[in-house]
PLY file of the C-alpha trace (Angstrom):
ply
format ascii 1.0
element vertex 383
property float x
property float y
property float z
element edge 382
property int vertex1
property int vertex2
end_header
18.35 212.13 -109.71
15.76 209.29 -109.74
12.32 210.08 -108.31
10.18 207.00 -107.84
6.42 207.45 -108.32
5.23 203.94 -109.23
5.12 200.65 -107.39
7.08 198.87 -110.16
9.88 201.41 -110.01
9.94 201.15 -106.17
10.12 197.36 -106.39
13.06 197.57 -108.81
14.90 200.10 -106.63
14.36 198.10 -103.43
15.59 194.91 -105.15
18.77 196.68 -106.12
19.33 198.18 -102.66
18.67 194.79 -101.02
21.93 193.56 -102.59
23.94 196.02 -100.44
25.24 195.36 -96.91
23.72 198.65 -95.77
21.53 201.46 -96.92
20.98 204.92 -95.52
17.45 206.22 -95.03
15.68 209.45 -94.21
12.10 210.66 -94.42
10.45 214.01 -94.77
7.08 214.39 -93.11
4.58 216.86 -91.66
2.73 216.49 -88.32
1.91 220.05 -87.25
-1.84 219.55 -87.95
-2.14 215.76 -87.48
-1.62 213.18 -84.76
0.05 210.70 -87.14
2.95 212.02 -89.23
2.09 212.56 -92.93
4.86 210.86 -94.93
5.91 213.13 -97.78
9.23 211.73 -99.05
11.47 208.73 -98.50
15.17 208.98 -99.37
17.44 205.91 -99.64
21.01 205.34 -100.66
23.20 202.30 -101.02
26.94 202.43 -101.69
26.43 203.06 -105.42
22.90 204.46 -105.84
20.54 206.94 -104.29
16.80 207.35 -104.89
13.89 209.53 -103.71
10.45 207.91 -103.31
7.31 209.94 -103.56
4.86 208.14 -101.17
2.21 210.67 -102.04
2.21 209.59 -105.78
-1.19 208.36 -106.87
-1.53 204.59 -106.74
1.94 203.79 -105.29
2.11 200.85 -102.94
4.93 201.04 -100.36
4.99 197.21 -99.81
8.41 196.82 -101.49
9.79 199.49 -99.18
8.46 197.75 -96.09
9.83 194.38 -97.27
13.24 196.02 -97.57
12.96 197.43 -94.08
12.26 193.89 -92.79
15.26 192.41 -94.63
17.62 191.34 -91.89
20.53 191.05 -94.25
20.76 194.81 -94.81
21.68 197.32 -92.13
19.35 200.31 -92.16
21.24 203.49 -91.28
19.42 206.55 -89.92
20.36 209.73 -88.17
18.19 210.43 -85.11
16.09 207.42 -86.06
13.15 207.56 -83.64
10.69 209.65 -85.66
11.55 207.78 -88.91
11.00 204.47 -87.15
7.72 205.67 -85.67
6.41 206.54 -89.12
7.50 203.13 -90.58
5.99 201.36 -87.64
2.69 203.19 -87.98
2.37 202.70 -91.75
3.99 199.29 -92.18
3.39 197.71 -88.81
7.05 196.71 -88.53
10.33 198.11 -87.17
13.31 197.97 -89.44
16.02 195.49 -88.37
18.92 195.70 -87.98
19.38 199.43 -87.58
22.21 201.85 -86.93
21.64 205.36 -85.60
24.51 207.68 -86.39
23.44 210.18 -83.75
23.69 207.49 -81.02
27.01 206.24 -82.52
28.37 209.82 -82.56
27.59 210.22 -78.85
29.40 206.98 -78.13
32.36 208.23 -80.18
32.53 211.56 -78.28
30.89 213.99 -80.71
28.84 215.51 -77.95
25.17 215.31 -76.87
22.63 214.89 -79.67
24.87 216.15 -82.45
22.90 217.28 -85.51
23.30 215.72 -88.96
24.84 218.81 -90.58
27.28 219.19 -87.64
28.29 215.54 -88.00
28.79 215.84 -91.77
30.97 218.95 -91.24
33.04 217.28 -88.50
33.58 214.05 -90.30
33.73 215.20 -93.95
34.49 218.88 -93.78
31.37 219.60 -95.89
28.98 222.43 -95.15
25.38 221.48 -96.04
23.20 224.16 -97.59
20.25 224.43 -95.20
18.14 226.95 -97.08
15.54 224.27 -97.92
15.20 222.88 -94.39
11.79 224.54 -93.79
10.23 223.27 -96.99
6.62 222.18 -96.98
7.37 218.65 -98.19
3.77 217.92 -99.02
3.66 220.47 -101.84
4.08 219.36 -105.42
6.08 219.89 -107.50
9.27 220.16 -105.35
12.12 222.12 -106.87
15.39 220.54 -107.91
17.08 222.44 -105.07
14.65 220.96 -102.52
15.14 217.46 -103.87
18.88 217.78 -103.81
18.71 218.95 -100.23
16.53 215.94 -99.32
18.90 213.52 -101.12
21.91 214.95 -99.35
20.40 213.63 -96.07
21.32 210.12 -97.17
24.25 210.51 -99.57
26.52 212.12 -96.95
25.18 209.70 -94.42
26.96 206.86 -96.20
30.35 208.32 -95.43
29.33 209.31 -91.85
28.24 205.69 -91.30
31.46 204.20 -92.54
33.49 206.67 -90.46
31.61 205.93 -87.25
31.52 202.19 -87.89
35.31 202.32 -88.14
35.66 204.39 -84.99
33.45 201.97 -83.04
35.43 198.96 -84.21
38.70 200.68 -83.37
37.52 201.58 -79.85
35.80 198.24 -79.29
32.42 199.89 -78.79
30.35 198.33 -81.55
28.30 196.31 -78.99
27.56 199.50 -77.03
25.63 200.86 -80.01
24.02 197.47 -80.57
22.56 197.65 -77.09
21.14 201.07 -77.78
19.55 199.89 -81.01
17.61 197.23 -79.10
15.62 199.98 -77.45
14.83 201.71 -80.77
13.79 198.33 -82.27
11.37 197.50 -79.43
7.64 197.98 -80.40
6.93 199.24 -76.86
9.02 202.36 -77.69
6.31 203.45 -80.14
3.17 201.59 -79.24
1.95 203.59 -76.28
-1.47 202.45 -74.99
-3.98 205.27 -74.44
-4.44 204.17 -70.84
-0.75 205.10 -70.28
-1.11 208.52 -71.86
-1.25 210.23 -68.42
2.44 209.28 -67.94
3.37 211.90 -70.56
2.00 214.61 -68.24
3.56 216.27 -65.30
2.02 214.90 -62.08
0.29 217.99 -60.70
-2.24 216.06 -58.60
-2.10 215.30 -54.87
-5.09 213.03 -54.31
-6.04 209.58 -55.65
-9.35 210.84 -57.03
-7.53 213.68 -58.90
-5.20 211.07 -60.40
-8.14 208.90 -61.41
-9.73 211.82 -63.26
-6.46 212.76 -64.90
-5.86 209.20 -66.07
-9.41 208.84 -67.57
-9.35 212.21 -69.31
-5.78 211.72 -70.69
-6.75 208.35 -72.07
-9.95 209.81 -73.66
-7.97 212.66 -75.22
-5.42 210.18 -76.63
-8.12 208.06 -78.28
-9.91 211.15 -79.65
-6.69 212.54 -81.12
-5.79 209.24 -82.72
-9.23 208.66 -84.15
-9.55 212.15 -85.58
-5.89 212.30 -86.53
-5.31 215.71 -84.93
-2.77 216.90 -82.38
-3.64 216.22 -78.74
-3.80 219.95 -78.03
-6.69 220.25 -80.56
-8.76 218.00 -78.31
-7.65 219.33 -74.88
-4.60 221.26 -73.78
-2.54 219.87 -70.94
-3.51 222.75 -68.66
-7.17 221.89 -69.21
-6.63 218.32 -68.10
-4.87 219.50 -64.94
-7.75 221.89 -64.15
-10.32 219.15 -64.77
-8.45 216.75 -62.48
-8.40 219.29 -59.69
-11.89 220.78 -60.07
-13.71 217.57 -61.12
-16.67 219.08 -62.88
-19.58 216.58 -62.80
-21.81 218.19 -65.40
-21.68 220.42 -68.40
-22.48 223.57 -66.36
-19.57 222.97 -64.06
-17.30 222.12 -67.00
-18.21 225.45 -68.62
-17.11 227.38 -65.61
-13.54 226.22 -65.91
-11.04 228.91 -66.95
-9.44 226.75 -69.67
-12.73 225.66 -71.35
-13.80 227.81 -74.37
-17.21 229.46 -73.98
-19.95 227.16 -75.16
-17.67 224.14 -75.75
-19.23 222.28 -72.79
-22.51 222.10 -74.73
-20.93 220.39 -77.71
-21.03 216.65 -78.45
-17.34 216.42 -77.48
-18.04 218.26 -74.26
-20.80 215.80 -73.47
-18.37 212.87 -74.06
-15.84 214.47 -71.75
-18.41 214.96 -68.99
-19.29 211.23 -69.24
-15.61 210.34 -68.90
-15.21 212.54 -65.79
-18.37 211.04 -64.24
-16.92 207.57 -64.86
-13.83 208.50 -62.94
-15.84 210.10 -60.13
-17.79 206.84 -59.55
-14.69 204.67 -58.94
-14.94 203.12 -55.48
-12.43 204.54 -53.03
-10.74 201.22 -52.62
-10.13 201.02 -56.37
-8.69 204.47 -56.84
-5.14 204.53 -58.32
-2.29 205.12 -55.88
-0.23 208.21 -56.25
3.39 207.48 -57.19
5.46 207.52 -54.05
7.38 210.68 -53.50
10.22 209.21 -51.55
12.11 211.26 -49.06
15.62 211.99 -50.28
17.96 210.45 -47.66
20.40 212.78 -45.95
23.62 213.21 -47.97
22.08 212.16 -51.28
22.15 215.68 -52.70
25.85 216.03 -51.95
26.55 212.51 -53.33
24.68 213.42 -56.54
26.83 216.47 -57.03
29.94 214.33 -56.63
28.57 211.82 -59.10
28.03 214.67 -61.65
31.71 215.48 -61.37
32.66 211.88 -61.72
30.37 211.49 -64.79
31.99 214.44 -66.47
35.43 213.09 -65.62
34.61 209.63 -67.07
32.92 210.99 -70.16
35.89 213.26 -71.02
38.42 210.49 -70.32
36.56 207.90 -72.40
35.48 210.25 -75.16
31.76 209.55 -74.72
28.92 212.07 -74.40
27.86 212.29 -70.73
24.17 212.41 -71.72
24.22 208.88 -73.14
25.80 207.47 -69.96
23.48 208.87 -67.28
21.23 211.77 -66.53
20.57 213.71 -63.32
17.72 211.43 -62.19
19.98 208.36 -62.72
22.66 209.97 -60.57
20.26 210.82 -57.78
18.91 207.26 -57.70
22.42 205.78 -57.66
23.23 208.11 -54.75
20.10 207.12 -52.90
19.79 203.39 -53.74
23.29 202.29 -54.62
23.50 198.82 -56.13
19.73 198.39 -56.33
19.14 201.45 -58.52
17.43 200.20 -61.64
18.75 202.77 -64.13
20.46 202.43 -67.42
23.84 203.44 -65.95
23.79 200.31 -63.83
23.48 197.95 -66.78
25.53 196.79 -69.72
28.37 198.90 -71.01
27.36 201.84 -68.89
27.83 199.75 -65.76
31.41 198.84 -66.89
32.23 202.39 -67.88
30.66 204.39 -65.08
28.30 202.39 -62.77
30.94 200.43 -60.91
33.17 203.42 -60.15
30.11 205.42 -59.16
29.23 202.77 -56.58
32.83 202.84 -55.35
32.64 206.59 -54.99
29.49 206.61 -52.81
30.92 203.62 -50.85
34.06 205.62 -50.01
36.36 203.30 -52.02
37.18 206.04 -54.54
37.84 209.71 -54.00
38.02 212.78 -56.20
40.94 215.09 -55.93
42.17 218.18 -57.67
45.74 217.93 -58.95
47.59 220.18 -61.40
44.39 222.04 -62.26
42.57 218.77 -63.04
40.12 216.48 -61.22
41.02 212.83 -60.98
39.57 209.79 -59.29
41.78 207.77 -57.05
41.26 204.42 -55.27
41.50 204.47 -51.49
0 1
1 2
2 3
3 4
4 5
5 6
6 7
7 8
8 9
9 10
10 11
11 12
12 13
13 14
14 15
15 16
16 17
17 18
18 19
19 20
20 21
21 22
22 23
23 24
24 25
25 26
26 27
27 28
28 29
29 30
30 31
31 32
32 33
33 34
34 35
35 36
36 37
37 38
38 39
39 40
40 41
41 42
42 43
43 44
44 45
45 46
46 47
47 48
48 49
49 50
50 51
51 52
52 53
53 54
54 55
55 56
56 57
57 58
58 59
59 60
60 61
61 62
62 63
63 64
64 65
65 66
66 67
67 68
68 69
69 70
70 71
71 72
72 73
73 74
74 75
75 76
76 77
77 78
78 79
79 80
80 81
81 82
82 83
83 84
84 85
85 86
86 87
87 88
88 89
89 90
90 91
91 92
92 93
93 94
94 95
95 96
96 97
97 98
98 99
99 100
100 101
101 102
102 103
103 104
104 105
105 106
106 107
107 108
108 109
109 110
110 111
111 112
112 113
113 114
114 115
115 116
116 117
117 118
118 119
119 120
120 121
121 122
122 123
123 124
124 125
125 126
126 127
127 128
128 129
129 130
130 131
131 132
132 133
133 134
134 135
135 136
136 137
137 138
138 139
139 140
140 141
141 142
142 143
143 144
144 145
145 146
146 147
147 148
148 149
149 150
150 151
151 152
152 153
153 154
154 155
155 156
156 157
157 158
158 159
159 160
160 161
161 162
162 163
163 164
164 165
165 166
166 167
167 168
168 169
169 170
170 171
171 172
172 173
173 174
174 175
175 176
176 177
177 178
178 179
179 180
180 181
181 182
182 183
183 184
184 185
185 186
186 187
187 188
188 189
189 190
190 191
191 192
192 193
193 194
194 195
195 196
196 197
197 198
198 199
199 200
200 201
201 202
202 203
203 204
204 205
205 206
206 207
207 208
208 209
209 210
210 211
211 212
212 213
213 214
214 215
215 216
216 217
217 218
218 219
219 220
220 221
221 222
222 223
223 224
224 225
225 226
226 227
227 228
228 229
229 230
230 231
231 232
232 233
233 234
234 235
235 236
236 237
237 238
238 239
239 240
240 241
241 242
242 243
243 244
244 245
245 246
246 247
247 248
248 249
249 250
250 251
251 252
252 253
253 254
254 255
255 256
256 257
257 258
258 259
259 260
260 261
261 262
262 263
263 264
264 265
265 266
266 267
267 268
268 269
269 270
270 271
271 272
272 273
273 274
274 275
275 276
276 277
277 278
278 279
279 280
280 281
281 282
282 283
283 284
284 285
285 286
286 287
287 288
288 289
289 290
290 291
291 292
292 293
293 294
294 295
295 296
296 297
297 298
298 299
299 300
300 301
301 302
302 303
303 304
304 305
305 306
306 307
307 308
308 309
309 310
310 311
311 312
312 313
313 314
314 315
315 316
316 317
317 318
318 319
319 320
320 321
321 322
322 323
323 324
324 325
325 326
326 327
327 328
328 329
329 330
330 331
331 332
332 333
333 334
334 335
335 336
336 337
337 338
338 339
339 340
340 341
341 342
342 343
343 344
344 345
345 346
346 347
347 348
348 349
349 350
350 351
351 352
352 353
353 354
354 355
355 356
356 357
357 358
358 359
359 360
360 361
361 362
362 363
363 364
364 365
365 366
366 367
367 368
368 369
369 370
370 371
371 372
372 373
373 374
374 375
375 376
376 377
377 378
378 379
379 380
380 381
381 382
């Protein structure tokens, strides 16, 4: 087992891996006490070699690794890629390309919703992965041989999983389906969320424009503070505190201190003073400039029933085509299709999803297709 702890050794390994058509990648990280993930290990494997990189080793420069991630001639294979890609994007300011996510591919191939790596290895290879090291503190040194073997297994078995799924996709003519999904994972906007948009992560528990303005300002302030201090958002303010501030709108430290969710004395801290200033800024926004509340559109009559029919149709199509229903459409998509029809701007109305499900969904709500129960099975029939 090769553990890389120097820049020279990393450059040599990356040069070797760059000769492969593909390589499998996984990372181990911690983020319980930080905003940004702390990268602890990088595991990579090509068809003939596998390595572990210690990014915490003194003096190591990850530039060769980032150059490999940017090499368009090598497919980078991940399982459940999003968090790995987020780390690489944050540290290297790039998104690997091209990529292949085996979790997404498995959903397209009918392995169920969000299948785990160990489940996928067992289903495709018949191998049971020893998971006793899964809760390791990967920042501790030295790591045991057993822990390193567990980490390396995350990429060595992934080689076979990738080849299996790649073959299944080619056989079913679904390779382009996964390519469409990878475009979302490769988009910088997936990871580069502006602090001013942080309020969109919260449930909208406000009913007035001024409440929304306060919520937006406070959420943006919390996001910037958490990033700058590199601590979890909840260490700055909990979500419930933001909701209470938006509704109560405390204009000074004394009023802030009276809130149920504010710790005693916190309002007199420097951070408390900064927060009061943010709240005051929101409270001075002219009425004409206040943000508009997102429209809560009335659900047209019959939409609820149509949505239920679409759920049945989705299950029928997913089972027939051998695709996880979750990757085709969710409940919100179905409700919008039922309410808006052709104009619904949801994923199920674009690309391969449109061909697989969207068109027949429109036919169902237009009365061109019906569902019937025959021989203990539901089927769709054209009218």
